[in-house]
Structure formats: structure tokens, C-alpha cells
PDB file of N, CA, C and O in Angstrom:
ATOM      1  N   UNK A   1     110.825  78.849 118.735  1.00  0.00           N
ATOM      2  CA  UNK A   1     111.583  78.369 118.008  1.00  0.00           C
ATOM      3  C   UNK A   1     111.786  80.540 117.344  1.00  0.00           C
ATOM      4  O   UNK A   1     110.857  81.247 116.957  1.00  0.00           O
ATOM      5  N   UNK A   2     112.984  80.867 117.445  1.00  0.00           N
ATOM      6  CA  UNK A   2     113.252  82.086 117.276  1.00  0.00           C
ATOM      7  C   UNK A   2     113.291  82.697 115.252  1.00  0.00           C
ATOM      8  O   UNK A   2     113.596  82.256 114.144  1.00  0.00           O
ATOM      9  N   UNK A   3     113.007  83.351 115.598  1.00  0.00           N
ATOM     10  CA  UNK A   3     112.269  84.076 114.130  1.00  0.00           C
ATOM     11  C   UNK A   3     113.791  84.755 113.719  1.00  0.00           C
ATOM     12  O   UNK A   3     114.728  85.341 114.261  1.00  0.00           O
ATOM     13  N   UNK A   4     113.318  84.199 112.218  1.00  0.00           N
ATOM     14  CA  UNK A   4     114.797  84.447 111.236  1.00  0.00           C
ATOM     15  C   UNK A   4     114.811  85.421 110.650  1.00  0.00           C
ATOM     16  O   UNK A   4     113.819  85.612 109.947  1.00  0.00           O
ATOM     17  N   UNK A   5     115.697  86.289 110.644  1.00  0.00           N
ATOM     18  CA  UNK A   5     116.150  87.920 109.528  1.00  0.00           C
ATOM     19  C   UNK A   5     115.517  87.793 108.536  1.00  0.00           C
ATOM     20  O   UNK A   5     114.775  88.605 107.984  1.00  0.00           O
ATOM     21  N   UNK A   6     115.733  86.943 108.308  1.00  0.00           N
ATOM     22  CA  UNK A   6     115.066  86.373 106.501  1.00  0.00           C
ATOM     23  C   UNK A   6     113.972  86.606 106.420  1.00  0.00           C
ATOM     24  O   UNK A   6     113.731  87.456 105.563  1.00  0.00           O
ATOM     25  N   UNK A   7     112.875  86.109 107.105  1.00  0.00           N
ATOM     26  CA  UNK A   7     111.675  86.081 107.625  1.00  0.00           C
ATOM     27  C   UNK A   7     111.073  87.748 107.221  1.00  0.00           C
ATOM     28  O   UNK A   7     110.328  88.210 106.356  1.00  0.00           O
ATOM     29  N   UNK A   8     112.006  88.406 108.587  1.00  0.00           N
ATOM     30  CA  UNK A   8     111.259  89.507 108.411  1.00  0.00           C
ATOM     31  C   UNK A   8     111.549  90.485 107.328  1.00  0.00           C
ATOM     32  O   UNK A   8     110.974  91.502 106.939  1.00  0.00           O
ATOM     33  N   UNK A   9     112.641  89.842 106.961  1.00  0.00           N
ATOM     34  CA  UNK A   9     113.027  91.091 105.433  1.00  0.00           C
ATOM     35  C   UNK A   9     111.810  90.907 104.354  1.00  0.00           C
ATOM     36  O   UNK A   9     111.261  91.697 103.585  1.00  0.00           O
ATOM     37  N   UNK A  10     111.634  89.529 104.632  1.00  0.00           N
ATOM     38  CA  UNK A  10     110.658  88.939 103.234  1.00  0.00           C
ATOM     39  C   UNK A  10     109.606  89.963 103.751  1.00  0.00           C
ATOM     40  O   UNK A  10     109.384  91.109 103.361  1.00  0.00           O
ATOM     41  N   UNK A  11     109.092  89.321 104.616  1.00  0.00           N
ATOM     42  CA  UNK A  11     108.284  90.481 104.853  1.00  0.00           C
ATOM     43  C   UNK A  11     107.751  92.048 104.677  1.00  0.00           C
ATOM     44  O   UNK A  11     106.693  92.498 104.239  1.00  0.00           O
ATOM     45  N   UNK A  12     108.823  92.616 105.155  1.00  0.00           N
ATOM     46  CA  UNK A  12     108.841  94.362 105.141  1.00  0.00           C
ATOM     47  C   UNK A  12     108.880  94.499 102.708  1.00  0.00           C
ATOM     48  O   UNK A  12     108.298  95.365 102.055  1.00  0.00           O
ATOM     49  N   UNK A  13     109.746  93.328 102.128  1.00  0.00           N
ATOM     50  CA  UNK A  13     110.012  93.366 100.884  1.00  0.00           C
ATOM     51  C   UNK A  13     108.288  93.492 100.604  1.00  0.00           C
ATOM     52  O   UNK A  13     107.683  94.559 100.507  1.00  0.00           O
ATOM     53  N   UNK A  14     107.889  92.585 100.537  1.00  0.00           N
ATOM     54  CA  UNK A  14     106.194  92.023 100.218  1.00  0.00           C
ATOM     55  C   UNK A  14     105.192  93.258 100.680  1.00  0.00           C
ATOM     56  O   UNK A  14     104.301  93.519  99.872  1.00  0.00           O
ATOM     57  N   UNK A  15     105.255  94.246 102.205  1.00  0.00           N
ATOM     58  CA  UNK A  15     104.623  94.913 102.134  1.00  0.00           C
ATOM     59  C   UNK A  15     105.034  96.222 101.335  1.00  0.00           C
ATOM     60  O   UNK A  15     104.231  96.868 100.661  1.00  0.00           O
ATOM     61  N   UNK A  16     106.015  96.453 101.445  1.00  0.00           N
ATOM     62  CA  UNK A  16     106.610  97.606  99.934  1.00  0.00           C
ATOM     63  C   UNK A  16     105.643  97.053  98.834  1.00  0.00           C
ATOM     64  O   UNK A  16     104.458  97.288  98.597  1.00  0.00           O
ATOM     65  N   UNK A  17     106.525  96.275  98.275  1.00  0.00           N
ATOM     66  CA  UNK A  17     105.579  95.462  96.937  1.00  0.00           C
ATOM     67  C   UNK A  17     104.053  96.283  96.997  1.00  0.00           C
ATOM     68  O   UNK A  17     103.742  97.164  96.195  1.00  0.00           O
ATOM     69  N   UNK A  18     103.311  95.873  97.950  1.00  0.00           N
ATOM     70  CA  UNK A  18     101.811  95.795  98.304  1.00  0.00           C
ATOM     71  C   UNK A  18     101.592  97.151  98.225  1.00  0.00           C
ATOM     72  O   UNK A  18     100.974  97.388  97.188  1.00  0.00           O
ATOM     73  N   UNK A  19     101.801  98.045  98.795  1.00  0.00           N
ATOM     74  CA  UNK A  19     102.194  99.662  98.660  1.00  0.00           C
ATOM     75  C   UNK A  19     102.186  99.978  97.420  1.00  0.00           C
ATOM     76  O   UNK A  19     101.296 100.604  96.844  1.00  0.00           O
ATOM     77  N   UNK A  20     103.143  99.572  96.978  1.00  0.00           N
ATOM     78  CA  UNK A  20     103.671 100.435  95.343  1.00  0.00           C
ATOM     79  C   UNK A  20     102.153  99.982  94.738  1.00  0.00           C
ATOM     80  O   UNK A  20     101.514 101.017  94.547  1.00  0.00           O
ATOM     81  N   UNK A  21     101.367  98.792  94.375  1.00  0.00           N
ATOM     82  CA  UNK A  21     100.796  98.332  93.622  1.00  0.00           C
ATOM     83  C   UNK A  21      99.542  99.317  94.126  1.00  0.00           C
ATOM     84  O   UNK A  21      98.921 100.094  93.401  1.00  0.00           O
ATOM     85  N   UNK A  22      99.395  99.161  95.099  1.00  0.00           N
ATOM     86  CA  UNK A  22      98.336 100.059  95.644  1.00  0.00           C
ATOM     87  C   UNK A  22      98.258 101.744  94.839  1.00  0.00           C
ATOM     88  O   UNK A  22      97.390 102.379  94.239  1.00  0.00           O
ATOM     89  N   UNK A  23      99.464 101.940  95.177  1.00  0.00           N
ATOM     90  CA  UNK A  23      99.744 103.875  94.935  1.00  0.00           C
ATOM     91  C   UNK A  23      99.302 103.680  93.306  1.00  0.00           C
ATOM     92  O   UNK A  23      98.357 104.295  92.811  1.00  0.00           O
ATOM     93  N   UNK A  24     100.227 102.629  92.491  1.00  0.00           N
ATOM     94  CA  UNK A  24      99.947 102.216  91.032  1.00  0.00           C
ATOM     95  C   UNK A  24      98.946 102.537  90.593  1.00  0.00           C
ATOM     96  O   UNK A  24      98.660 103.412  89.775  1.00  0.00           O
ATOM     97  N   UNK A  25      97.850 101.208  91.596  1.00  0.00           N
ATOM     98  CA  UNK A  25      96.701 101.274  91.062  1.00  0.00           C
ATOM     99  C   UNK A  25      95.675 102.426  91.314  1.00  0.00           C
ATOM    100  O   UNK A  25      94.733 102.655  90.555  1.00  0.00           O
ATOM    101  N   UNK A  26      95.965 103.177  92.532  1.00  0.00           N
ATOM    102  CA  UNK A  26      95.273 104.470  92.599  1.00  0.00           C
ATOM    103  C   UNK A  26      95.474 105.327  91.741  1.00  0.00           C
ATOM    104  O   UNK A  26      94.465 105.948  91.408  1.00  0.00           O
ATOM    105  N   UNK A  27      96.732 105.695  91.081  1.00  0.00           N
ATOM    106  CA  UNK A  27      96.774 106.946  89.973  1.00  0.00           C
ATOM    107  C   UNK A  27      96.536 105.765  88.964  1.00  0.00           C
ATOM    108  O   UNK A  27      96.544 106.424  87.924  1.00  0.00           O
ATOM    109  N   UNK A  28      96.455 105.256  88.807  1.00  0.00           N
ATOM    110  CA  UNK A  28      95.907 104.474  87.221  1.00  0.00           C
ATOM    111  C   UNK A  28      94.691 104.792  86.908  1.00  0.00           C
ATOM    112  O   UNK A  28      94.440 105.291  85.811  1.00  0.00           O
ATOM    113  N   UNK A  29      93.321 104.440  88.245  1.00  0.00           N
ATOM    114  CA  UNK A  29      92.056 104.827  87.835  1.00  0.00           C
ATOM    115  C   UNK A  29      91.862 106.518  88.532  1.00  0.00           C
ATOM    116  O   UNK A  29      90.711 106.952  88.557  1.00  0.00           O
ATOM    117  N   UNK A  30      92.945 107.375  89.050  1.00  0.00           N
ATOM    118  CA  UNK A  30      92.437 108.815  88.724  1.00  0.00           C
ATOM    119  C   UNK A  30      92.653 109.074  87.448  1.00  0.00           C
ATOM    120  O   UNK A  30      92.217 110.165  87.080  1.00  0.00           O
ATOM    121  N   UNK A  31      93.283 108.308  86.504  1.00  0.00           N
ATOM    122  CA  UNK A  31      93.740 108.403  85.078  1.00  0.00           C
ATOM    123  C   UNK A  31      92.473 108.093  84.554  1.00  0.00           C
ATOM    124  O   UNK A  31      91.883 109.092  84.142  1.00  0.00           O
ATOM    125  N   UNK A  32      92.019 107.303  84.466  1.00  0.00           N
ATOM    126  CA  UNK A  32      90.947 106.680  83.963  1.00  0.00           C
ATOM    127  C   UNK A  32      89.590 107.409  84.300  1.00  0.00           C
ATOM    128  O   UNK A  32      88.653 107.509  83.509  1.00  0.00           O
ATOM    129  N   UNK A  33      89.617 107.923  85.638  1.00  0.00           N
ATOM    130  CA  UNK A  33      88.405 108.916  86.148  1.00  0.00           C
ATOM    131  C   UNK A  33      88.538 110.278  85.394  1.00  0.00           C
ATOM    132  O   UNK A  33      87.607 111.069  85.243  1.00  0.00           O
ATOM    133  N   UNK A  34      89.310 110.382  85.118  1.00  0.00           N
ATOM    134  CA  UNK A  34      89.929 111.922  84.356  1.00  0.00           C
ATOM    135  C   UNK A  34      89.486 111.757  83.018  1.00  0.00           C
ATOM    136  O   UNK A  34      88.927 112.645  82.373  1.00  0.00           O
ATOM    137  N   UNK A  35      89.765 110.495  82.561  1.00  0.00           N
ATOM    138  CA  UNK A  35      89.549 110.373  80.866  1.00  0.00           C
ATOM    139  C   UNK A  35      88.254 110.283  80.747  1.00  0.00           C
ATOM    140  O   UNK A  35      87.628 110.888  79.877  1.00  0.00           O
ATOM    141  N   UNK A  36      87.709 109.487  81.649  1.00  0.00           N
ATOM    142  CA  UNK A  36      86.034 109.540  81.946  1.00  0.00           C
ATOM    143  C   UNK A  36      84.663 110.191  81.774  1.00  0.00           C
ATOM    144  O   UNK A  36      83.483 109.944  81.524  1.00  0.00           O
ATOM    145  N   UNK A  37      85.506 111.150  82.049  1.00  0.00           N
ATOM    146  CA  UNK A  37      85.301 112.945  82.757  1.00  0.00           C
ATOM    147  C   UNK A  37      85.184 113.285  80.965  1.00  0.00           C
ATOM    148  O   UNK A  37      84.185 113.579  80.310  1.00  0.00           O
ATOM    149  N   UNK A  38      86.556 113.118  80.542  1.00  0.00           N
ATOM    150  CA  UNK A  38      85.955 114.028  79.381  1.00  0.00           C
ATOM    151  C   UNK A  38      85.531 113.331  78.225  1.00  0.00           C
ATOM    152  O   UNK A  38      85.493 113.931  77.151  1.00  0.00           O
ATOM    153  N   UNK A  39      85.102 111.756  78.335  1.00  0.00           N
ATOM    154  CA  UNK A  39      84.695 111.136  77.496  1.00  0.00           C
ATOM    155  C   UNK A  39      83.266 110.777  77.480  1.00  0.00           C
ATOM    156  O   UNK A  39      82.575 110.758  76.461  1.00  0.00           O
ATOM    157  N   UNK A  40      82.846 110.483  78.722  1.00  0.00           N
ATOM    158  CA  UNK A  40      81.457 110.230  78.502  1.00  0.00           C
ATOM    159  C   UNK A  40      81.522 108.908  79.295  1.00  0.00           C
ATOM    160  O   UNK A  40      80.451 108.572  79.801  1.00  0.00           O
ATOM    161  N   UNK A  41      82.601 108.078  79.503  1.00  0.00           N
ATOM    162  CA  UNK A  41      82.484 106.565  79.959  1.00  0.00           C
ATOM    163  C   UNK A  41      82.560 106.222  81.144  1.00  0.00           C
ATOM    164  O   UNK A  41      82.907 107.025  82.010  1.00  0.00           O
ATOM    165  N   UNK A  42      82.400 105.572  81.282  1.00  0.00           N
ATOM    166  CA  UNK A  42      82.847 104.752  82.723  1.00  0.00           C
ATOM    167  C   UNK A  42      84.115 104.784  83.066  1.00  0.00           C
ATOM    168  O   UNK A  42      85.015 104.668  82.233  1.00  0.00           O
ATOM    169  N   UNK A  43      84.280 104.916  84.089  1.00  0.00           N
ATOM    170  CA  UNK A  43      86.111 104.654  84.535  1.00  0.00           C
ATOM    171  C   UNK A  43      86.396 103.654  83.889  1.00  0.00           C
ATOM    172  O   UNK A  43      87.220 103.819  82.990  1.00  0.00           O
ATOM    173  N   UNK A  44      85.963 102.595  84.051  1.00  0.00           N
ATOM    174  CA  UNK A  44      86.227 101.176  84.100  1.00  0.00           C
ATOM    175  C   UNK A  44      86.720 101.307  83.120  1.00  0.00           C
ATOM    176  O   UNK A  44      87.950 101.297  83.074  1.00  0.00           O
ATOM    177  N   UNK A  45      86.053 101.459  82.110  1.00  0.00           N
ATOM    178  CA  UNK A  45      85.923 101.445  80.203  1.00  0.00           C
ATOM    179  C   UNK A  45      87.178 101.969  80.171  1.00  0.00           C
ATOM    180  O   UNK A  45      88.113 101.240  79.841  1.00  0.00           O
ATOM    181  N   UNK A  46      87.435 103.599  80.579  1.00  0.00           N
ATOM    182  CA  UNK A  46      88.796 103.844  80.072  1.00  0.00           C
ATOM    183  C   UNK A  46      90.186 103.100  81.102  1.00  0.00           C
ATOM    184  O   UNK A  46      91.226 103.703  80.836  1.00  0.00           O
ATOM    185  N   UNK A  47      90.345 102.313  81.848  1.00  0.00           N
ATOM    186  CA  UNK A  47      90.774 101.889  82.840  1.00  0.00           C
ATOM    187  C   UNK A  47      91.563 100.628  81.389  1.00  0.00           C
ATOM    188  O   UNK A  47      91.232  99.457  81.207  1.00  0.00           O
ATOM    189  N   UNK A  48      92.494 101.340  80.698  1.00  0.00           N
ATOM    190  CA  UNK A  48      93.227 100.559  79.564  1.00  0.00           C
ATOM    191  C   UNK A  48      94.036  99.416  80.568  1.00  0.00           C
ATOM    192  O   UNK A  48      93.947  98.262  80.150  1.00  0.00           O
ATOM    193  N   UNK A  49      94.457  99.516  81.257  1.00  0.00           N
ATOM    194  CA  UNK A  49      95.391  98.157  81.613  1.00  0.00           C
ATOM    195  C   UNK A  49      94.744  97.457  82.558  1.00  0.00           C
ATOM    196  O   UNK A  49      95.329  96.977  83.529  1.00  0.00           O
ATOM    197  N   UNK A  50      93.344  97.332  82.325  1.00  0.00           N
ATOM    198  CA  UNK A  50      92.959  95.995  82.843  1.00  0.00           C
ATOM    199  C   UNK A  50      93.492  94.622  83.205  1.00  0.00           C
ATOM    200  O   UNK A  50      93.070  93.957  84.152  1.00  0.00           O
ATOM    201  N   UNK A  51      94.408  94.272  82.412  1.00  0.00           N
ATOM    202  CA  UNK A  51      95.182  92.491  82.457  1.00  0.00           C
ATOM    203  C   UNK A  51      96.196  92.710  83.443  1.00  0.00           C
ATOM    204  O   UNK A  51      96.729  91.845  84.138  1.00  0.00           O
ATOM    205  N   UNK A  52      96.437  94.055  83.444  1.00  0.00           N
ATOM    206  CA  UNK A  52      98.043  94.643  83.835  1.00  0.00           C
ATOM    207  C   UNK A  52      98.103  94.630  85.420  1.00  0.00           C
ATOM    208  O   UNK A  52      98.994  94.346  86.222  1.00  0.00           O
ATOM    209  N   UNK A  53      96.573  95.124  85.562  1.00  0.00           N
ATOM    210  CA  UNK A  53      96.415  95.290  86.991  1.00  0.00           C
ATOM    211  C   UNK A  53      95.734  94.316  87.849  1.00  0.00           C
ATOM    212  O   UNK A  53      94.663  93.833  87.480  1.00  0.00           O
ATOM    213  N   UNK A  54      96.563  93.813  89.567  1.00  0.00           N
ATOM    214  CA  UNK A  54      95.342  93.029  90.047  1.00  0.00           C
ATOM    215  C   UNK A  54      94.444  93.617  90.394  1.00  0.00           C
ATOM    216  O   UNK A  54      94.402  94.842  90.499  1.00  0.00           O
ATOM    217  N   UNK A  55      93.304  92.616  90.705  1.00  0.00           N
ATOM    218  CA  UNK A  55      91.982  93.681  91.109  1.00  0.00           C
ATOM    219  C   UNK A  55      92.317  93.518  92.663  1.00  0.00           C
ATOM    220  O   UNK A  55      92.922  92.671  93.319  1.00  0.00           O
ATOM    221  N   UNK A  56      91.495  94.991  93.025  1.00  0.00           N
ATOM    222  CA  UNK A  56      91.668  95.402  94.401  1.00  0.00           C
ATOM    223  C   UNK A  56      91.768  94.789  95.473  1.00  0.00           C
ATOM    224  O   UNK A  56      92.494  95.029  96.438  1.00  0.00           O
ATOM    225  N   UNK A  57      90.364  93.256  95.163  1.00  0.00           N
ATOM    226  CA  UNK A  57      90.656  92.409  96.058  1.00  0.00           C
ATOM    227  C   UNK A  57      91.715  91.475  96.571  1.00  0.00           C
ATOM    228  O   UNK A  57      91.941  90.852  97.609  1.00  0.00           O
ATOM    229  N   UNK A  58      92.286  91.655  95.349  1.00  0.00           N
ATOM    230  CA  UNK A  58      93.421  90.527  95.469  1.00  0.00           C
ATOM    231  C   UNK A  58      94.057  91.352  96.217  1.00  0.00           C
ATOM    232  O   UNK A  58      94.184  90.689  97.247  1.00  0.00           O
ATOM    233  N   UNK A  59      94.622  92.505  96.436  1.00  0.00           N
ATOM    234  CA  UNK A  59      95.860  92.676  96.601  1.00  0.00           C
ATOM    235  C   UNK A  59      95.511  93.239  98.515  1.00  0.00           C
ATOM    236  O   UNK A  59      96.393  93.431  99.352  1.00  0.00           O
ATOM    237  N   UNK A  60      94.048  93.378  98.732  1.00  0.00           N
ATOM    238  CA  UNK A  60      93.268  93.684  99.760  1.00  0.00           C
ATOM    239  C   UNK A  60      93.864  91.862 100.567  1.00  0.00           C
ATOM    240  O   UNK A  60      94.430  91.807 101.658  1.00  0.00           O
ATOM    241  N   UNK A  61      93.643  90.992  99.972  1.00  0.00           N
ATOM    242  CA  UNK A  61      93.581  89.316 100.479  1.00  0.00           C
ATOM    243  C   UNK A  61      95.268  89.492 100.637  1.00  0.00           C
ATOM    244  O   UNK A  61      95.636  89.458 101.811  1.00  0.00           O
ATOM    245  N   UNK A  62      96.365  89.678  99.612  1.00  0.00           N
ATOM    246  CA  UNK A  62      97.618  89.802  99.852  1.00  0.00           C
ATOM    247  C   UNK A  62      98.102  90.638 101.287  1.00  0.00           C
ATOM    248  O   UNK A  62      99.108  90.290 101.905  1.00  0.00           O
ATOM    249  N   UNK A  63      97.087  91.987 101.794  1.00  0.00           N
ATOM    250  CA  UNK A  63      97.800  93.002 102.201  1.00  0.00           C
ATOM    251  C   UNK A  63      97.155  91.893 103.698  1.00  0.00           C
ATOM    252  O   UNK A  63      97.974  91.835 104.615  1.00  0.00           O
ATOM    253  N   UNK A  64      96.115  91.266 103.882  1.00  0.00           N
ATOM    254  CA  UNK A  64      95.521  90.668 104.972  1.00  0.00           C
ATOM    255  C   UNK A  64      96.436  89.728 105.428  1.00  0.00           C
ATOM    256  O   UNK A  64      96.648  89.613 106.635  1.00  0.00           O
ATOM    257  N   UNK A  65      97.242  88.755 104.253  1.00  0.00           N
ATOM    258  CA  UNK A  65      97.724  87.844 104.455  1.00  0.00           C
ATOM    259  C   UNK A  65      98.876  88.265 105.524  1.00  0.00           C
ATOM    260  O   UNK A  65      98.951  87.845 106.679  1.00  0.00           O
ATOM    261  N   UNK A  66      99.908  89.342 104.783  1.00  0.00           N
ATOM    262  CA  UNK A  66     101.386  90.013 105.065  1.00  0.00           C
ATOM    263  C   UNK A  66     101.366  90.277 106.572  1.00  0.00           C
ATOM    264  O   UNK A  66     102.234  89.967 107.387  1.00  0.00           O
ATOM    265  N   UNK A  67      99.687  91.194 106.881  1.00  0.00           N
ATOM    266  CA  UNK A  67      99.457  91.573 108.227  1.00  0.00           C
ATOM    267  C   UNK A  67      99.383  90.483 109.257  1.00  0.00           C
ATOM    268  O   UNK A  67      99.985  90.478 110.331  1.00  0.00           O
ATOM    269  N   UNK A  68      98.360  89.323 108.678  1.00  0.00           N
ATOM    270  CA  UNK A  68      98.364  87.660 109.940  1.00  0.00           C
ATOM    271  C   UNK A  68      99.797  87.401 110.192  1.00  0.00           C
ATOM    272  O   UNK A  68     100.202  87.188 111.334  1.00  0.00           O
ATOM    273  N   UNK A  69     100.496  87.413 109.270  1.00  0.00           N
ATOM    274  CA  UNK A  69     101.880  86.609 109.201  1.00  0.00           C
ATOM    275  C   UNK A  69     102.756  87.615 110.096  1.00  0.00           C
ATOM    276  O   UNK A  69     103.354  87.112 111.047  1.00  0.00           O
ATOM    277  N   UNK A  70     102.898  89.202 109.837  1.00  0.00           N
ATOM    278  CA  UNK A  70     103.697  90.163 110.795  1.00  0.00           C
ATOM    279  C   UNK A  70     102.829  89.525 112.538  1.00  0.00           C
ATOM    280  O   UNK A  70     103.427  89.257 113.580  1.00  0.00           O
ATOM    281  N   UNK A  71     101.854  89.479 112.374  1.00  0.00           N
ATOM    282  CA  UNK A  71     101.141  89.518 113.841  1.00  0.00           C
ATOM    283  C   UNK A  71     101.600  88.519 114.865  1.00  0.00           C
ATOM    284  O   UNK A  71     101.769  88.598 116.082  1.00  0.00           O
ATOM    285  N   UNK A  72     101.784  87.319 113.774  1.00  0.00           N
ATOM    286  CA  UNK A  72     102.028  86.155 114.298  1.00  0.00           C
ATOM    287  C   UNK A  72     103.259  85.877 114.690  1.00  0.00           C
ATOM    288  O   UNK A  72     103.621  84.986 115.458  1.00  0.00           O
ATOM    289  N   UNK A  73     104.213  87.075 113.851  1.00  0.00           N
ATOM    290  CA  UNK A  73     105.880  86.345 114.089  1.00  0.00           C
ATOM    291  C   UNK A  73     106.111  87.553 115.254  1.00  0.00           C
ATOM    292  O   UNK A  73     106.924  87.392 116.164  1.00  0.00           O
ATOM    293  N   UNK A  74     105.411  88.614 115.135  1.00  0.00           N
ATOM    294  CA  UNK A  74     105.117  89.587 116.749  1.00  0.00           C
ATOM    295  C   UNK A  74     105.039  89.152 118.483  1.00  0.00           C
ATOM    296  O   UNK A  74     105.652  89.468 119.503  1.00  0.00           O
ATOM    297  N   UNK A  75     103.685  88.070 118.045  1.00  0.00           N
ATOM    298  CA  UNK A  75     103.638  87.020 118.864  1.00  0.00           C
ATOM    299  C   UNK A  75     104.496  86.340 119.286  1.00  0.00           C
ATOM    300  O   UNK A  75     104.741  86.360 120.492  1.00  0.00           O
ATOM    301  N   UNK A  76     105.159  85.591 118.473  1.00  0.00           N
ATOM    302  CA  UNK A  76     106.206  84.653 119.078  1.00  0.00           C
ATOM    303  C   UNK A  76     107.496  85.626 119.266  1.00  0.00           C
ATOM    304  O   UNK A  76     108.477  85.133 119.823  1.00  0.00           O
ATOM    305  N   UNK A  77     107.546  86.842 118.878  1.00  0.00           N
ATOM    306  CA  UNK A  77     108.857  87.270 119.447  1.00  0.00           C
ATOM    307  C   UNK A  77     108.570  87.751 120.695  1.00  0.00           C
ATOM    308  O   UNK A  77     109.471  87.675 121.529  1.00  0.00           O
ATOM    309  N   UNK A  78     107.470  88.253 121.031  1.00  0.00           N
ATOM    310  CA  UNK A  78     107.127  88.406 122.596  1.00  0.00           C
ATOM    311  C   UNK A  78     106.579  87.445 123.310  1.00  0.00           C
ATOM    312  O   UNK A  78     106.057  87.645 124.407  1.00  0.00           O
ATOM    313  N   UNK A  79     106.687  85.862 122.506  1.00  0.00           N
ATOM    314  CA  UNK A  79     106.557  84.799 123.250  1.00  0.00           C
ATOM    315  C   UNK A  79     105.042  84.457 124.062  1.00  0.00           C
ATOM    316  O   UNK A  79     104.955  83.643 124.981  1.00  0.00           O
ATOM    317  N   UNK A  80     103.837  85.293 123.493  1.00  0.00           N
ATOM    318  CA  UNK A  80     102.923  84.820 123.435  1.00  0.00           C
ATOM    319  C   UNK A  80     102.137  84.431 122.268  1.00  0.00           C
ATOM    320  O   UNK A  80     102.380  84.864 121.141  1.00  0.00           O
ATOM    321  N   UNK A  81     100.951  83.405 122.606  1.00  0.00           N
ATOM    322  CA  UNK A  81     100.356  82.362 122.393  1.00  0.00           C
ATOM    323  C   UNK A  81      99.742  83.131 121.050  1.00  0.00           C
ATOM    324  O   UNK A  81      98.964  82.539 120.302  1.00  0.00           O
TER     325      UNK A  81
END
């Protein structure tokens, strides 16, 4: 079965979105750590947007799924099992 261009485009968009989430999460975490050092609280308690941000494990799981799909498509493209 040939690879559909739409699938590749979808994966690229998903990868970009996951990378943006990581960058935003890490930026928010650094801001929380800076705030924590000023207030003496834990960085997690200063992480005020917790409901807005997905957990790291969720992001890692999504990245792993995307990588597995990409690998499967790559193998299909070159004709390997």
C-alpha cells in the first residue's frame, strides 16, 4: 500500500505541535522555577497554569506514538517488514 501524502503531512504537523508544547512547557517551568526561588515555594506550586499544560508523560507518550508511526511509514516506503 503506497504512503499517502496526507499521512506524512499529518505526522509532520503533529511533530511540530508536540515540539511547540515541549517548548512552552519548558518555558513555563523555567518561569515557575524563577518564581519559586524568589518565594521559597516549590516550583510546581508556582506553576500556575497546570490545568492548561499537559503532563510531561502525556507529551512523551504522544511523541513515542508519532515516532513509531513515522518508523512504520519509513519501513513501508522502502519495502521492509
